[in-house]
C-alpha positions as a LaTeX table, in Angstrom:
\begin{tabular}{lrrr}
\hline
Residue & $x$ (\AA) & $y$ (\AA) & $z$ (\AA) \\
\hline
Met1 & 56.30 & $-137.63$ & $-220.59$ \\
Ser2 & 56.85 & $-139.79$ & $-217.53$ \\
Phe3 & 59.41 & $-140.87$ & $-214.95$ \\
Leu4 & 59.84 & $-144.11$ & $-216.88$ \\
Asp5 & 60.79 & $-142.13$ & $-219.98$ \\
Arg6 & 63.80 & $-140.78$ & $-218.07$ \\
Ile7 & 64.89 & $-144.31$ & $-217.15$ \\
Arg8 & 64.36 & $-145.65$ & $-220.65$ \\
Ala9 & 66.42 & $-142.82$ & $-222.13$ \\
Cys10 & 69.41 & $-144.05$ & $-220.10$ \\
Asn11 & 68.92 & $-147.67$ & $-221.13$ \\
Thr12 & 68.77 & $-147.66$ & $-224.92$ \\
His13 & 71.35 & $-149.74$ & $-226.78$ \\
Asp14 & 71.85 & $-152.24$ & $-229.57$ \\
Phe15 & 74.52 & $-154.85$ & $-228.86$ \\
Ser16 & 74.49 & $-156.02$ & $-232.48$ \\
Ala17 & 76.49 & $-152.91$ & $-233.39$ \\
Tyr18 & 79.36 & $-153.89$ & $-231.08$ \\
Arg19 & 82.00 & $-156.50$ & $-230.43$ \\
Pro20 & 82.87 & $-157.50$ & $-226.86$ \\
Phe21 & 86.28 & $-156.26$ & $-225.69$ \\
Glu22 & 88.04 & $-158.82$ & $-223.50$ \\
Val23 & 91.20 & $-158.96$ & $-221.43$ \\
Asp24 & 92.43 & $-162.35$ & $-220.22$ \\
Gly25 & 89.08 & $-163.89$ & $-221.09$ \\
Val26 & 87.07 & $-161.32$ & $-219.12$ \\
Arg27 & 84.83 & $-158.87$ & $-220.94$ \\
Ile28 & 85.69 & $-155.31$ & $-220.00$ \\
Gly29 & 83.86 & $-153.37$ & $-222.70$ \\
Trp30 & 82.16 & $-153.10$ & $-226.09$ \\
Ile31 & 83.58 & $-151.58$ & $-229.29$ \\
Arg32 & 81.72 & $-150.62$ & $-232.44$ \\
His33 & 82.58 & $-152.86$ & $-235.39$ \\
Ala34 & 84.12 & $-150.12$ & $-237.55$ \\
Leu35 & 86.52 & $-148.97$ & $-234.83$ \\
Ala36 & 87.32 & $-152.56$ & $-233.86$ \\
Glu37 & 88.45 & $-153.39$ & $-237.41$ \\
Glu38 & 90.89 & $-150.46$ & $-237.39$ \\
Leu39 & 92.54 & $-151.15$ & $-234.04$ \\
Pro40 & 95.21 & $-153.70$ & $-235.12$ \\
Asp41 & 96.67 & $-151.04$ & $-237.42$ \\
Val42 & 96.70 & $-148.57$ & $-234.53$ \\
Asp43 & 98.59 & $-150.91$ & $-232.21$ \\
Pro44 & 99.56 & $-154.57$ & $-232.79$ \\
Gly45 & 98.56 & $-155.19$ & $-229.19$ \\
Phe46 & 94.96 & $-155.45$ & $-230.37$ \\
Val47 & 93.75 & $-158.80$ & $-231.71$ \\
Val48 & 90.45 & $-158.59$ & $-233.56$ \\
Ser49 & 88.23 & $-161.41$ & $-234.79$ \\
Ala50 & 84.65 & $-161.51$ & $-236.04$ \\
Gly51 & 83.42 & $-162.20$ & $-232.53$ \\
Arg52 & 85.56 & $-160.11$ & $-230.21$ \\
Val53 & 88.42 & $-157.72$ & $-229.55$ \\
Thr54 & 91.15 & $-158.74$ & $-227.16$ \\
Leu55 & 94.79 & $-157.97$ & $-226.38$ \\
Ala56 & 97.76 & $-159.95$ & $-227.62$ \\
Pro57 & 99.18 & $-162.55$ & $-225.20$ \\
Glu58 & 102.36 & $-160.54$ & $-224.67$ \\
Val59 & 100.36 & $-157.53$ & $-223.40$ \\
Arg60 & 100.23 & $-158.84$ & $-219.88$ \\
Asp61 & 100.63 & $-156.14$ & $-217.25$ \\
Phe62 & 98.97 & $-152.86$ & $-216.22$ \\
Glu63 & 101.42 & $-150.53$ & $-217.95$ \\
Ala64 & 101.53 & $-152.54$ & $-221.18$ \\
Arg65 & 97.73 & $-152.63$ & $-221.41$ \\
Ser66 & 97.52 & $-148.92$ & $-220.59$ \\
Ala67 & 100.03 & $-148.10$ & $-223.33$ \\
Val68 & 97.96 & $-149.96$ & $-225.95$ \\
Leu69 & 94.82 & $-148.13$ & $-224.80$ \\
Ala70 & 96.68 & $-144.80$ & $-224.91$ \\
His71 & 97.56 & $-145.40$ & $-228.58$ \\
Ala72 & 93.92 & $-146.19$ & $-229.28$ \\
Ala73 & 92.76 & $-143.07$ & $-227.42$ \\
Ala74 & 95.05 & $-140.86$ & $-229.48$ \\
Tyr75 & 93.70 & $-142.49$ & $-232.65$ \\
Val76 & 90.09 & $-141.85$ & $-231.62$ \\
Val77 & 90.89 & $-138.15$ & $-231.26$ \\
Glu78 & 92.90 & $-138.06$ & $-234.50$ \\
Lys79 & 89.97 & $-139.66$ & $-236.32$ \\
Gly80 & 87.64 & $-136.97$ & $-234.96$ \\
Leu81 & 85.53 & $-139.36$ & $-232.86$ \\
Ala82 & 86.43 & $-137.46$ & $-229.70$ \\
Arg83 & 87.21 & $-133.77$ & $-229.40$ \\
Lys84 & 90.35 & $-134.05$ & $-227.26$ \\
Leu85 & 91.95 & $-136.16$ & $-224.57$ \\
Arg86 & 91.15 & $-135.11$ & $-221.02$ \\
Gly87 & 94.34 & $-136.14$ & $-219.25$ \\
Glu88 & 92.16 & $-137.65$ & $-216.52$ \\
Phe89 & 92.21 & $-141.42$ & $-216.32$ \\
Tyr90 & 89.58 & $-143.95$ & $-215.32$ \\
Pro91 & 90.32 & $-147.47$ & $-214.11$ \\
Val92 & 89.57 & $-150.42$ & $-216.37$ \\
Leu93 & 87.85 & $-152.87$ & $-214.04$ \\
Pro94 & 86.23 & $-156.25$ & $-214.64$ \\
Arg95 & 84.09 & $-155.39$ & $-211.60$ \\
Trp96 & 84.08 & $-152.83$ & $-208.81$ \\
Gly97 & 86.43 & $-153.49$ & $-205.88$ \\
Val98 & 89.22 & $-155.33$ & $-207.71$ \\
Glu99 & 92.61 & $-154.13$ & $-208.91$ \\
Pro100 & 92.42 & $-152.24$ & $-212.22$ \\
Leu101 & 93.67 & $-154.02$ & $-215.31$ \\
Ala102 & 94.68 & $-150.76$ & $-217.01$ \\
Arg103 & 93.88 & $-147.04$ & $-217.18$ \\
Ile104 & 92.14 & $-145.19$ & $-219.99$ \\
Asp105 & 91.62 & $-141.53$ & $-220.76$ \\
Arg106 & 88.19 & $-140.38$ & $-219.66$ \\
Ala107 & 87.46 & $-138.90$ & $-223.10$ \\
Val108 & 87.31 & $-142.31$ & $-224.79$ \\
Val109 & 85.73 & $-144.53$ & $-222.15$ \\
Ala110 & 82.44 & $-144.80$ & $-224.07$ \\
His111 & 84.22 & $-145.58$ & $-227.35$ \\
Phe112 & 85.46 & $-148.77$ & $-225.71$ \\
Gly113 & 82.28 & $-149.44$ & $-223.71$ \\
Ile114 & 84.24 & $-149.63$ & $-220.47$ \\
Ala115 & 82.38 & $-149.45$ & $-217.17$ \\
Ala116 & 82.71 & $-146.03$ & $-215.57$ \\
Tyr117 & 81.93 & $-145.02$ & $-212.01$ \\
Gly118 & 81.02 & $-141.73$ & $-210.41$ \\
Leu119 & 79.50 & $-140.19$ & $-207.32$ \\
His120 & 76.50 & $-137.90$ & $-206.86$ \\
Val121 & 75.50 & $-136.02$ & $-203.72$ \\
Asn122 & 71.93 & $-135.00$ & $-202.96$ \\
Gly123 & 72.27 & $-131.85$ & $-200.86$ \\
Phe124 & 68.99 & $-131.24$ & $-199.05$ \\
Val125 & 67.48 & $-129.09$ & $-196.30$ \\
Arg126 & 64.61 & $-129.87$ & $-193.93$ \\
Thr127 & 62.02 & $-127.10$ & $-193.75$ \\
Pro128 & 58.65 & $-126.85$ & $-191.98$ \\
Ala129 & 57.04 & $-127.44$ & $-195.39$ \\
Gly130 & 59.16 & $-130.53$ & $-196.16$ \\
Leu131 & 62.45 & $-131.39$ & $-197.82$ \\
Glu132 & 64.09 & $-129.06$ & $-200.30$ \\
Leu133 & 66.83 & $-130.15$ & $-202.72$ \\
Trp134 & 69.76 & $-128.06$ & $-203.90$ \\
Val135 & 69.78 & $-127.93$ & $-207.72$ \\
Gly136 & 72.69 & $-126.71$ & $-209.83$ \\
Arg137 & 72.50 & $-125.37$ & $-213.36$ \\
Arg138 & 75.49 & $-126.42$ & $-215.43$ \\
Ala139 & 77.58 & $-123.79$ & $-217.20$ \\
Met140 & 76.89 & $-123.24$ & $-220.88$ \\
Asp141 & 80.50 & $-124.05$ & $-221.84$ \\
Arg142 & 80.33 & $-127.64$ & $-220.57$ \\
Gly143 & 80.95 & $-130.35$ & $-223.14$ \\
Val144 & 78.18 & $-132.49$ & $-221.62$ \\
Ala145 & 74.68 & $-131.19$ & $-220.86$ \\
Pro146 & 75.43 & $-127.44$ & $-221.02$ \\
Gly147 & 72.82 & $-125.36$ & $-219.19$ \\
Gln148 & 71.03 & $-128.37$ & $-217.78$ \\
Leu149 & 70.17 & $-129.12$ & $-214.16$ \\
Asp150 & 72.47 & $-131.16$ & $-211.96$ \\
Asn151 & 73.02 & $-132.38$ & $-208.42$ \\
Leu152 & 74.77 & $-130.26$ & $-205.81$ \\
Ile153 & 77.92 & $-132.38$ & $-206.26$ \\
Ala154 & 78.74 & $-134.91$ & $-208.97$ \\
Gly155 & 81.88 & $-136.26$ & $-210.57$ \\
Gly156 & 83.52 & $-139.20$ & $-212.25$ \\
Gln157 & 85.68 & $-141.60$ & $-210.27$ \\
Pro158 & 89.29 & $-141.36$ & $-211.50$ \\
Ile159 & 91.97 & $-143.95$ & $-210.98$ \\
Gly160 & 94.23 & $-143.36$ & $-207.99$ \\
Leu161 & 91.60 & $-141.90$ & $-205.65$ \\
Thr162 & 89.32 & $-143.66$ & $-203.21$ \\
Leu163 & 85.66 & $-142.73$ & $-203.29$ \\
Ala164 & 86.13 & $-140.90$ & $-199.98$ \\
Glu165 & 89.04 & $-138.88$ & $-201.38$ \\
Asn166 & 87.13 & $-138.08$ & $-204.55$ \\
Leu167 & 84.11 & $-137.00$ & $-202.51$ \\
Val168 & 86.24 & $-134.45$ & $-200.64$ \\
Lys169 & 87.76 & $-133.17$ & $-203.89$ \\
Glu170 & 84.46 & $-132.83$ & $-205.74$ \\
Ala171 & 82.68 & $-131.25$ & $-202.77$ \\
Glu172 & 85.25 & $-128.45$ & $-202.58$ \\
Glu173 & 85.40 & $-127.89$ & $-206.34$ \\
Glu174 & 81.70 & $-128.00$ & $-207.08$ \\
Ala175 & 80.03 & $-126.56$ & $-203.99$ \\
Gly176 & 82.71 & $-125.02$ & $-201.76$ \\
Ile177 & 82.07 & $-127.67$ & $-199.10$ \\
Gly178 & 85.00 & $-128.48$ & $-196.83$ \\
Pro179 & 86.12 & $-131.89$ & $-195.51$ \\
Glu180 & 84.35 & $-131.56$ & $-192.15$ \\
Leu181 & 80.93 & $-130.95$ & $-193.68$ \\
Ile182 & 81.22 & $-133.47$ & $-196.52$ \\
Ala183 & 82.22 & $-136.11$ & $-193.98$ \\
Gln184 & 78.55 & $-136.00$ & $-192.89$ \\
Ala185 & 77.41 & $-137.27$ & $-196.30$ \\
Val186 & 75.73 & $-140.66$ & $-195.97$ \\
Pro187 & 76.25 & $-143.33$ & $-198.68$ \\
Val188 & 72.79 & $-144.52$ & $-199.71$ \\
Gly189 & 73.36 & $-146.92$ & $-202.60$ \\
Ala190 & 73.89 & $-146.70$ & $-206.34$ \\
Val191 & 72.04 & $-146.40$ & $-209.63$ \\
Thr192 & 73.19 & $-148.13$ & $-212.80$ \\
Tyr193 & 72.34 & $-147.80$ & $-216.46$ \\
Leu194 & 73.52 & $-148.96$ & $-219.88$ \\
Met195 & 73.19 & $-146.20$ & $-222.45$ \\
Glu196 & 74.25 & $-145.83$ & $-226.06$ \\
Asn197 & 75.31 & $-142.40$ & $-227.29$ \\
Glu198 & 77.14 & $-141.02$ & $-230.30$ \\
His199 & 80.46 & $-142.26$ & $-228.91$ \\
Gly200 & 79.55 & $-145.78$ & $-227.90$ \\
Leu201 & 78.21 & $-147.60$ & $-224.85$ \\
Lys202 & 78.07 & $-146.27$ & $-221.30$ \\
Pro203 & 77.70 & $-149.02$ & $-218.68$ \\
Asp204 & 77.79 & $-146.57$ & $-215.76$ \\
Thr205 & 77.43 & $-146.84$ & $-211.99$ \\
Leu206 & 76.74 & $-143.79$ & $-209.83$ \\
Phe207 & 77.39 & $-144.08$ & $-206.10$ \\
Leu208 & 74.87 & $-141.95$ & $-204.21$ \\
Tyr209 & 75.18 & $-139.87$ & $-201.06$ \\
Asp210 & 72.69 & $-137.79$ & $-199.08$ \\
Leu211 & 73.97 & $-134.70$ & $-197.32$ \\
Glu212 & 71.63 & $-132.85$ & $-194.97$ \\
Leu213 & 72.61 & $-129.19$ & $-194.90$ \\
Pro214 & 71.75 & $-126.33$ & $-192.54$ \\
Pro215 & 69.11 & $-123.84$ & $-193.73$ \\
Asp216 & 71.67 & $-121.04$ & $-194.01$ \\
Phe217 & 74.10 & $-123.01$ & $-196.20$ \\
Glu218 & 74.92 & $-121.46$ & $-199.59$ \\
Pro219 & 76.89 & $-123.53$ & $-202.15$ \\
Arg220 & 79.74 & $-121.89$ & $-204.03$ \\
Asn221 & 81.09 & $-123.42$ & $-207.24$ \\
Thr222 & 84.86 & $-123.09$ & $-207.68$ \\
Asp223 & 85.63 & $-125.05$ & $-210.87$ \\
Gly224 & 83.35 & $-123.28$ & $-213.35$ \\
Glu225 & 81.10 & $-126.27$ & $-213.92$ \\
Val226 & 77.95 & $-124.75$ & $-212.38$ \\
Glu227 & 76.53 & $-121.28$ & $-213.08$ \\
Thr228 & 73.89 & $-121.04$ & $-210.36$ \\
Phe229 & 72.33 & $-122.99$ & $-207.49$ \\
Glu230 & 68.73 & $-122.95$ & $-206.31$ \\
Arg231 & 66.85 & $-124.76$ & $-203.54$ \\
Trp232 & 63.67 & $-126.43$ & $-204.71$ \\
Pro233 & 60.83 & $-128.18$ & $-202.84$ \\
Leu234 & 60.41 & $-131.80$ & $-203.86$ \\
Asp235 & 57.12 & $-131.14$ & $-205.64$ \\
Lys236 & 58.92 & $-128.75$ & $-208.00$ \\
Val237 & 61.85 & $-131.15$ & $-208.44$ \\
Ala238 & 59.56 & $-134.05$ & $-209.29$ \\
Ala239 & 57.44 & $-132.01$ & $-211.71$ \\
Ser240 & 60.57 & $-130.82$ & $-213.51$ \\
Val241 & 61.89 & $-134.37$ & $-213.90$ \\
His242 & 58.50 & $-135.68$ & $-215.02$ \\
Asp243 & 57.50 & $-132.90$ & $-217.42$ \\
Thr244 & 60.72 & $-131.50$ & $-218.89$ \\
Leu245 & 64.07 & $-132.46$ & $-220.38$ \\
Asp246 & 65.87 & $-129.86$ & $-218.29$ \\
Trp247 & 68.01 & $-132.28$ & $-216.27$ \\
Lys248 & 71.31 & $-133.89$ & $-217.24$ \\
Phe249 & 70.28 & $-137.35$ & $-218.43$ \\
Asn250 & 71.70 & $-139.43$ & $-215.57$ \\
Val251 & 70.79 & $-136.97$ & $-212.82$ \\
Asn252 & 67.16 & $-137.83$ & $-213.52$ \\
Leu253 & 67.90 & $-141.29$ & $-212.13$ \\
Val254 & 69.62 & $-139.93$ & $-209.03$ \\
Val255 & 66.68 & $-137.62$ & $-208.30$ \\
Leu256 & 64.14 & $-140.41$ & $-208.83$ \\
Asp257 & 66.04 & $-142.57$ & $-206.36$ \\
Phe258 & 65.95 & $-139.70$ & $-203.86$ \\
Leu259 & 62.19 & $-139.27$ & $-204.34$ \\
Val260 & 61.66 & $-142.99$ & $-203.70$ \\
Arg261 & 63.88 & $-143.19$ & $-200.64$ \\
His262 & 62.38 & $-140.11$ & $-199.01$ \\
Gly263 & 58.81 & $-141.18$ & $-199.58$ \\
Trp264 & 57.71 & $-138.62$ & $-202.14$ \\
Leu265 & 57.31 & $-141.34$ & $-204.78$ \\
Thr266 & 55.27 & $-144.12$ & $-203.15$ \\
Pro267 & 53.98 & $-147.58$ & $-204.09$ \\
Glu268 & 50.65 & $-145.96$ & $-204.97$ \\
His269 & 52.27 & $-144.64$ & $-208.15$ \\
Pro270 & 51.29 & $-147.07$ & $-210.95$ \\
Asp271 & 54.87 & $-147.26$ & $-212.27$ \\
Tyr272 & 56.50 & $-147.59$ & $-208.83$ \\
Leu273 & 57.94 & $-151.10$ & $-209.18$ \\
Glu274 & 59.13 & $-150.53$ & $-212.72$ \\
Ile275 & 60.80 & $-147.30$ & $-211.61$ \\
Val276 & 62.50 & $-148.95$ & $-208.63$ \\
His277 & 63.76 & $-151.88$ & $-210.72$ \\
Gly278 & 64.74 & $-149.63$ & $-213.61$ \\
Leu279 & 67.14 & $-147.59$ & $-211.51$ \\
Arg280 & 69.43 & $-150.61$ & $-211.25$ \\
Arg281 & 69.93 & $-152.21$ & $-214.64$ \\
Ser282 & 72.45 & $-154.90$ & $-215.45$ \\
Ala283 & 75.54 & $-153.76$ & $-217.38$ \\
Ala284 & 75.10 & $-156.92$ & $-219.52$ \\
\hline
\end{tabular}
């Protein structure tokens, strides 16, 4: 196994299995052919051709588009392609930083190949022996990556919250960190990947933050997502990423970025450039 294996695992996909999903001439997602063919019967707002899926001309505003997507989301659950709706909504964006075109339930984002965004916080401590990273182990009842290793704080970016507001919310829920301490988190970039899973395509962007914590800090999970936290030296973190499949798939990328930025993973590594480039893949 290798670091590159972790990056490749998050960037496997076959576009031939999908049709582009467009709104007003702008591609916003990808839909598998079988689901695409069924959508006009779910809601007449969908217009499907051999080459694409789009919305009917009369479906023009945010609420109208969101209503059509809500009908499709309910159908995906009814058909058994998703377990249940989450009641948490993500923005449908042609690109980051613009007004959303619609909202969509988080549970079906991948079924429509819509770009999703999230934030991850590397909580670390400086010790005489070097940096140590806080590592969480996800609860066994999680629908995604049960029992696997995770960052100190991580969460999807819902519609209606700024990144700063979401950072405060997630920090309190996932690690018991209050607004004053999380305000010290430093934004350090983003990783991107384009991954196919059983639901569809995930063109995801994770905004990254580093948070230096005092040696006596102890995280406290409040939302049931994490069972335990441990503080690991970077050698142990890197070996675990390299040699095991213990980490949640996308957290591998966040940790690799941390190892690069803090000088643990250096240009002397034979895969260094491929690793650095691979952490930021085009959504295509």
